[in-house]
C-alpha positions as CSV (number, residue, x, y, z in Angstrom):
1,M,-192.6,-118.6,16.5
2,E,-194.4,-117.1,19.3
3,L,-196.1,-118.4,22.5
4,V,-199.6,-118.4,20.9
5,D,-198.3,-120.4,17.6
6,I,-196.9,-123.0,20.3
7,I,-200.1,-123.4,22.3
8,L,-202.2,-123.7,19.2
9,M,-199.7,-126.5,17.9
10,I,-200.1,-128.4,21.0
11,N,-203.9,-129.0,21.0
12,I,-204.4,-129.6,17.2
13,N,-206.1,-133.2,17.6
14,I,-207.4,-135.7,19.8
15,K,-204.3,-137.5,20.2
16,S,-202.5,-134.3,21.4
17,S,-205.2,-133.9,24.0
18,R,-205.1,-136.9,25.7
19,I,-203.8,-135.7,28.8
20,R,-206.5,-132.9,29.1
21,I,-209.0,-135.9,28.1
22,E,-207.6,-138.4,30.8
23,N,-207.9,-135.3,33.4
24,L,-211.4,-134.8,32.5
25,F,-212.1,-138.5,33.1
26,K,-210.3,-138.7,36.3
27,S,-212.2,-135.5,37.6
28,I,-215.6,-136.7,36.8
29,F,-215.5,-140.8,37.1
30,S,-212.9,-141.3,39.7
31,N,-215.8,-142.4,42.1
32,I,-217.8,-144.0,39.9
33,P,-217.3,-147.7,39.5
34,N,-217.3,-149.9,36.1
35,T,-216.6,-147.0,33.9
36,S,-213.4,-147.0,31.6
37,I,-211.9,-144.6,28.8
38,H,-210.5,-146.0,25.7
39,F,-208.0,-144.0,23.5
40,E,-207.2,-144.3,19.8
41,D,-205.4,-141.8,17.5
42,H,-208.4,-140.0,16.3
43,S,-211.3,-141.2,18.9
44,V,-212.1,-141.5,22.9
45,V,-214.7,-143.1,24.4
46,I,-215.9,-143.1,28.0
47,K,-218.0,-146.1,28.6
48,H,-219.8,-147.7,31.6
49,N,-219.0,-151.0,31.6
50,D,-222.6,-152.8,32.4
51,P,-222.8,-156.6,31.9
52,V,-226.4,-156.4,31.9
53,N,-226.9,-153.8,29.0
54,A,-224.9,-154.5,25.9
55,D,-225.5,-151.0,24.6
56,S,-224.4,-149.2,28.0
57,A,-224.2,-145.6,28.3
58,S,-221.2,-144.0,26.6
59,I,-219.6,-140.8,25.3
60,E,-217.5,-140.7,22.1
61,I,-215.7,-138.1,20.4
62,I,-214.4,-138.8,16.7
63,E,-212.0,-137.0,14.6
64,N,-213.0,-137.1,10.9
65,N,-211.9,-135.2,7.7
66,Y,-214.7,-132.7,8.7
67,G,-213.9,-131.9,12.4
68,Y,-215.1,-133.8,15.3
69,K,-218.4,-135.8,16.0
70,I,-219.4,-136.0,19.9
71,S,-222.1,-138.6,20.8
72,Y,-223.6,-139.3,24.0
73,W,-225.5,-142.5,24.5
74,D,-227.9,-143.0,27.4
75,G,-227.9,-146.6,27.6
76,Y,-230.8,-147.1,25.5
77,S,-230.3,-145.0,22.5
78,L,-228.5,-141.8,20.7
79,A,-229.5,-139.3,23.4
80,E,-227.4,-136.4,21.5
81,E,-224.9,-135.9,18.9
82,E,-223.3,-132.7,17.6
83,S,-220.2,-132.1,15.0
84,L,-218.0,-129.3,15.3
85,K,-215.1,-128.2,13.3
86,D,-213.1,-126.7,16.3
87,L,-211.3,-129.1,18.8
88,N,-211.6,-126.9,21.8
89,K,-215.5,-126.2,21.0
90,A,-215.8,-130.0,20.7
91,L,-213.8,-130.7,23.9
92,K,-216.2,-128.6,25.7
93,V,-219.1,-130.5,24.4
94,F,-217.4,-134.0,25.4
95,K,-217.0,-132.4,28.7
96,R,-220.6,-131.3,28.9
97,Y,-221.7,-134.7,27.8
98,S,-219.4,-136.2,30.4
99,K,-220.8,-134.6,33.4
100,K,-224.3,-135.5,32.1
101,L,-223.1,-139.2,32.0
102,G,-221.5,-138.9,35.5
103,K,-224.4,-137.4,37.0
104,N,-226.8,-140.0,35.3
105,L,-224.5,-142.8,36.6
106,M,-224.2,-141.6,40.0
107,R,-227.9,-141.3,40.4
108,F,-228.2,-145.3,39.0
109,T,-225.3,-146.4,41.3
110,D,-227.0,-144.6,44.3
111,N,-230.3,-146.3,43.5
112,S,-228.8,-149.6,42.9
113,I,-227.1,-149.6,46.3
114,S,-230.2,-148.1,48.2
């Protein structure tokens, strides 16, 4: 077994990518209040905990038999959704949606403080 084989085995599903996803969450959402991350074996949800909006903004990645489905909810409706077979590509989309959510929440937080 070569190092390449070991690296491929490490990131084979959402569960094995937990540290990578946690670090992404910390890097984007550490200064944004009322955000949380919820892990399950086959899914991860990053959510804005808004007591006023029951359908608050969130990002979700779900692992299924066909690959990965990544969804971005803007707080009103499903804004974007992608399905990919490759985990690394799916995590890149998840990261892009996370940055978008973080930027929108920062804008919302800044406007509500002013």
